C-alpha positions as CSV (number, residue, x, y, z in Angstrom):
1,X,66.6,-7.5,47.0
2,X,70.2,-8.5,45.8
3,X,70.9,-11.8,44.2
4,X,74.6,-12.7,43.3
5,X,75.2,-15.4,40.8
6,X,78.7,-16.1,42.1
7,X,81.6,-17.4,39.9
8,X,81.6,-20.9,41.2
9,X,83.3,-22.8,38.3
10,X,80.7,-25.1,36.3
11,X,78.0,-25.2,38.8
12,X,75.7,-22.8,40.6
13,X,76.2,-20.7,43.7
14,X,73.7,-18.1,44.4
15,X,73.6,-15.6,47.3
16,X,70.2,-14.1,47.9
17,X,70.1,-11.0,50.4
18,X,67.5,-8.8,51.8
19,X,67.7,-6.3,54.8
20,X,70.8,-8.1,56.4
21,X,69.5,-11.5,55.8
22,X,71.2,-14.2,53.5
23,X,70.2,-17.3,51.7
24,X,72.7,-19.2,49.9
25,X,71.6,-21.5,47.5
26,X,74.2,-24.2,46.3
27,X,78.2,-24.1,46.6
28,X,79.4,-24.8,43.0
29,X,82.5,-26.5,42.5
30,X,84.9,-23.8,43.3
31,X,84.6,-21.4,46.4
32,X,87.1,-18.7,45.8
33,X,84.4,-16.0,45.7
34,X,81.9,-17.5,47.8
35,X,84.0,-17.7,50.9
36,X,85.0,-14.0,50.1
37,X,81.3,-12.9,50.2
38,X,80.7,-15.2,53.4
39,X,83.6,-13.3,54.9
40,X,81.9,-10.0,54.3
41,X,78.6,-11.3,56.0
42,X,80.6,-12.5,58.8
43,X,82.4,-9.5,59.4
44,X,79.1,-7.3,59.4
45,X,78.0,-9.9,62.4
46,X,75.2,-11.3,59.9
47,X,74.7,-14.9,59.1
48,X,73.5,-17.1,56.3
49,X,69.7,-17.8,57.4
50,X,69.3,-20.8,55.0
51,X,71.6,-23.0,53.1
52,X,69.8,-24.8,50.5
53,X,71.4,-27.5,48.4
54,X,69.1,-28.0,45.3
55,X,70.4,-31.7,44.6
56,X,73.3,-33.8,44.7
57,X,75.1,-33.3,42.0
58,X,78.8,-32.7,42.5
59,X,79.0,-29.2,40.7
60,X,76.5,-27.9,43.5
61,X,77.7,-29.5,46.1
62,X,81.6,-29.8,46.3
63,X,81.7,-26.1,47.3
64,X,79.4,-26.9,50.5
65,X,81.9,-29.4,51.6
66,X,84.5,-26.7,51.1
67,X,82.7,-24.3,53.1
68,X,82.0,-27.0,55.8
69,X,85.8,-27.3,56.2
70,X,86.1,-23.8,56.8
71,X,83.1,-23.8,59.4
72,X,85.1,-26.9,61.2
73,X,88.3,-24.7,61.4
74,X,86.4,-21.6,63.0
75,X,86.6,-19.3,60.2
76,X,83.0,-18.1,60.7
77,X,82.8,-18.6,64.6
78,X,80.1,-21.1,66.0
79,X,79.0,-22.8,62.9
80,X,75.6,-23.2,64.4
81,X,75.1,-19.4,64.7
82,X,76.6,-18.8,61.1
83,X,74.7,-21.2,59.3
84,X,71.0,-21.2,60.9
85,X,69.3,-23.8,59.0
86,X,69.9,-26.4,56.1
87,X,67.5,-27.9,53.6
88,X,69.1,-31.0,51.8
89,X,67.1,-33.5,50.2
90,X,69.7,-36.3,50.7
91,X,69.6,-39.4,48.9
92,X,70.1,-41.2,52.0
93,X,67.0,-39.6,53.1
94,X,64.9,-39.7,50.0
95,X,66.1,-43.5,48.8
96,X,67.2,-44.7,52.2
97,X,70.6,-45.6,50.4
98,X,73.6,-46.4,52.1
99,X,77.2,-44.7,51.7
100,X,78.4,-47.7,49.2
101,X,77.6,-46.2,46.2
102,X,80.6,-45.7,43.8
103,X,79.2,-42.5,42.0
104,X,80.9,-39.4,43.0
105,X,78.3,-37.0,43.8
106,X,76.4,-39.6,46.0
107,X,79.8,-39.8,47.9
108,X,79.8,-36.4,48.2
109,X,76.1,-36.3,49.2
110,X,76.8,-38.6,52.1
111,X,79.9,-36.6,53.1
112,X,77.5,-33.6,53.1
113,X,75.2,-35.0,55.2
114,X,77.7,-36.4,57.7
115,X,79.4,-33.1,57.9
116,X,75.8,-31.2,58.7
117,X,75.5,-33.6,61.5
118,X,78.8,-33.3,63.0
119,X,78.6,-29.5,62.7
120,X,75.3,-29.9,64.6
121,X,73.4,-27.4,62.1
122,X,69.8,-27.3,62.0
123,X,68.8,-29.8,59.1
124,X,65.2,-29.5,58.2
125,X,66.0,-32.4,55.7
126,X,62.9,-32.1,53.2
127,X,62.2,-29.0,51.1
128,X,59.2,-29.8,49.0
129,X,56.4,-28.0,46.9
130,X,54.2,-28.3,50.3
131,X,56.7,-26.7,52.5
132,X,55.8,-23.5,54.0
133,X,57.3,-20.4,52.4
134,X,60.5,-19.1,53.7
135,X,60.8,-15.5,54.9
136,X,64.0,-13.7,54.1
137,X,64.0,-9.9,54.9
138,X,61.3,-8.6,52.7
139,X,61.3,-11.6,50.3
140,X,58.8,-14.7,50.2
141,X,60.6,-17.7,49.2
142,X,58.5,-20.5,47.8
143,X,59.6,-24.2,46.7
144,X,57.8,-25.1,43.8
145,X,59.5,-28.5,43.4
146,X,60.1,-31.5,44.1
147,X,57.0,-33.1,45.2
148,X,57.1,-36.0,48.0
149,X,55.9,-38.4,45.3
150,X,59.2,-37.5,43.1
151,X,61.4,-38.0,46.1
152,X,59.8,-41.4,47.0
153,X,60.2,-42.6,43.3
154,X,63.9,-41.4,43.4
155,X,66.1,-44.0,41.9
156,X,70.0,-44.3,41.0
157,X,71.2,-43.9,37.5
158,X,74.2,-44.9,35.8
159,X,76.4,-43.7,34.2
160,X,76.5,-40.0,35.1
161,X,76.6,-37.7,32.2
162,X,76.8,-34.0,31.1
163,X,74.1,-32.5,28.6
164,X,75.2,-31.3,25.3
165,X,73.8,-31.4,21.9
166,X,76.9,-31.9,20.0
167,X,80.3,-33.8,20.9
168,X,82.1,-30.4,20.2
169,X,79.5,-27.9,21.3
170,X,77.8,-25.6,19.1
171,X,79.5,-22.3,20.1
172,X,80.9,-21.8,16.7
173,X,77.7,-22.4,14.8
174,X,75.7,-19.3,13.6
175,X,72.3,-19.1,15.0
176,X,70.8,-19.1,11.7
177,X,72.3,-22.4,11.1
178,X,70.7,-23.5,14.3
179,X,67.1,-22.5,13.7
180,X,65.9,-25.7,12.0
181,X,67.0,-27.7,14.8
182,X,64.9,-26.3,17.7
183,X,62.9,-29.4,18.1
184,X,62.3,-30.5,22.0
185,X,62.6,-34.3,21.1
186,X,66.0,-34.7,23.0
187,X,65.6,-33.6,26.5
188,X,66.9,-34.2,30.0
189,X,65.3,-37.0,32.0
190,X,67.8,-37.6,34.7
191,X,66.2,-38.6,37.9
192,X,68.8,-36.8,40.1
193,X,68.2,-33.7,38.3
194,X,64.3,-34.4,38.7
195,X,64.6,-34.0,42.3
196,X,66.2,-30.6,42.0
197,X,64.8,-27.7,44.1
198,X,63.0,-24.8,42.4
199,X,62.5,-21.5,44.2
200,X,60.2,-18.8,43.2
201,X,61.3,-15.6,44.8
202,X,59.1,-12.6,45.5
203,X,60.2,-9.2,46.5
204,X,58.5,-5.8,46.5
205,X,60.1,-4.8,43.3
206,X,61.4,-8.1,41.6
207,X,60.1,-11.3,41.2
208,X,62.3,-14.5,39.8
209,X,62.9,-18.2,39.3
210,X,65.8,-20.1,40.6
211,X,65.7,-23.4,38.7
212,X,68.7,-25.4,39.8
213,X,69.0,-28.4,37.3
214,X,65.2,-29.2,37.0
215,X,64.2,-31.4,34.3
216,X,62.2,-30.1,31.5
217,X,59.1,-32.1,31.6
218,X,59.1,-31.3,35.4
219,X,59.6,-27.7,34.6
220,X,56.8,-27.6,32.0
221,X,54.5,-28.8,34.8
222,X,55.4,-25.9,36.9
223,X,55.1,-23.5,34.3
224,X,51.6,-24.6,33.2
225,X,50.8,-24.4,37.0
226,X,52.0,-20.9,37.5
227,X,50.2,-19.9,34.1
228,X,47.0,-21.5,35.4
229,X,47.0,-19.7,38.6
230,X,47.6,-16.5,36.9
231,X,44.0,-16.9,35.0
232,X,46.0,-18.5,32.0
233,X,48.1,-15.2,31.3
234,X,51.9,-15.3,30.9
235,X,53.6,-15.2,34.3
236,X,55.7,-12.0,34.5
237,X,59.4,-12.7,36.0
238,X,62.0,-10.2,36.2
239,X,64.7,-12.8,35.9
240,X,65.0,-16.5,35.6
241,X,68.0,-18.4,36.0
242,X,68.4,-21.0,33.0
243,X,68.2,-24.6,34.4
244,X,71.1,-26.9,33.9
245,X,73.6,-24.0,32.8
246,X,71.9,-23.4,29.7
247,X,71.6,-26.9,28.4
248,X,69.2,-27.0,25.4
249,X,67.8,-30.3,26.6
250,X,66.6,-28.5,29.5
251,X,64.3,-26.1,27.8
252,X,61.2,-26.2,25.6
253,X,58.5,-24.1,24.3
254,X,56.2,-25.4,26.7
255,X,58.2,-23.8,29.3
256,X,59.4,-20.5,27.8
257,X,55.9,-19.6,26.1
258,X,54.7,-19.3,29.6
259,X,56.6,-16.5,30.9
260,X,57.0,-12.8,30.3
261,X,60.6,-12.2,31.1
262,X,63.2,-10.4,29.5
263,X,66.5,-11.3,31.8
264,X,67.8,-14.7,31.7
265,X,70.6,-16.0,33.9
266,X,73.5,-18.5,32.9
267,X,75.6,-19.7,35.8
268,X,78.7,-21.7,34.7
269,X,82.2,-21.0,33.5
270,X,81.7,-23.1,30.6
271,X,84.0,-26.3,31.6
272,X,81.0,-28.6,31.6
273,X,80.7,-30.2,27.8
274,X,80.2,-26.9,26.0
275,X,77.4,-25.6,28.3
276,X,75.5,-23.3,27.5
277,X,74.4,-24.6,24.1
278,X,73.7,-21.6,21.6
279,X,70.6,-23.3,20.7
280,X,69.4,-22.6,24.3
281,X,69.5,-18.8,23.5
282,X,67.5,-19.3,20.2
283,X,64.8,-21.3,21.8
284,X,64.4,-18.7,24.6
285,X,64.5,-15.9,21.8
286,X,62.1,-17.8,19.5
287,X,59.7,-19.0,22.2
288,X,59.7,-16.1,24.5
289,X,58.0,-14.0,21.6
290,X,58.9,-10.6,23.1
291,X,57.5,-7.5,21.0
292,X,58.7,-4.5,23.0
293,X,61.5,-5.5,25.3
294,X,65.1,-6.6,24.0
295,X,66.2,-9.9,25.9
296,X,69.3,-9.9,28.0
297,X,71.3,-12.8,28.7
298,X,73.5,-12.5,31.7
299,X,76.8,-14.5,32.4
300,X,78.6,-14.8,35.6
301,X,81.9,-15.3,33.6
302,X,82.9,-12.7,31.2
303,X,85.5,-15.0,29.2
304,X,82.7,-17.7,28.4
305,X,81.2,-14.8,26.3
306,X,84.2,-14.8,24.2
307,X,84.3,-18.5,23.7
308,X,80.8,-18.5,22.5
309,X,81.4,-16.1,19.9
310,X,78.0,-14.1,19.5
311,X,78.2,-11.8,16.5
312,X,76.7,-8.2,16.5
313,X,74.8,-9.5,13.2
314,X,73.2,-12.1,15.7
315,X,72.5,-9.9,18.6
316,X,71.0,-7.4,16.0
317,X,68.9,-9.6,14.0
318,X,67.5,-11.6,16.9
319,X,67.2,-8.4,19.3
320,X,69.2,-9.6,22.2
321,X,72.0,-8.3,24.5
322,X,74.7,-10.2,26.3
323,X,75.8,-8.7,29.6
324,X,78.9,-10.0,31.5
325,X,79.5,-10.4,35.1
326,X,78.9,-6.9,36.7
327,X,81.2,-7.4,39.8
328,X,84.3,-9.2,40.5
329,X,82.6,-12.2,42.0
330,X,80.0,-12.9,39.6
331,X,76.8,-11.2,38.3
332,X,74.3,-9.4,40.4
333,X,70.8,-8.6,40.0
């Protein structure tokens, strides 16, 4: 198993590989490094077995539109041979919406669907919790969310907005200053994020969660379900991608306390309203309650670490470490 959390601007672009097979999850809003990785795959005469678009937010799908333009130009040969299967729970499908919405992310979502049809890609349009597991090399990939009911109840929100706890962010705050303010009473309830696809990836040696931008209340349901299926014991994970680029409004005690995990991934360049919040790291540290293992937070942009300004005193006191991107294109597990 190899999972690359690519540098992709504000958003997510995650490349999962196993035994010469590949799955791309989202495209971020900057494809500089994504296209270079796809060039490598194409030059090895391999393909993207699955393209999964978790939801329709611009910072997840703009890069997909850029990719489709390259497919149209023939950069990767026959598009249908290079992208074998697409999963996208698009707003037009789940809400029967027309293209007259004036919201950027919806316009881009409709454009994605039109490009899929234009390129004649295999388009299995719903990926939900009851869908069959996807097989990729020696990996099993299970969709945990959304449900058909969530998609059926999906509705349009206005206005769009990013999540942040402070208008100026909390990067200059000390973790000890933030400790009294960890209440989970201000949470993301965006209907678009509620539809986000969540994937459980199981390999021979590692298990992890890709959470997209899933809302915390929905994540709590998923965490509780996994906990009960594990005999009311904490679920062991080797990695967990923090939802919504590390917003503190996307993580709660009820989520974190259900897992034994010592590696958490943050995917963003930090140019989205001061995400990740420092309060998010503190929530994970306090609620995870690790006794033996030191927690690790992995970033796909090293310069973001410098902006957040964790002190050595903070890292020592709270027993965590920070790892920057471990290859040029991002961070790899």
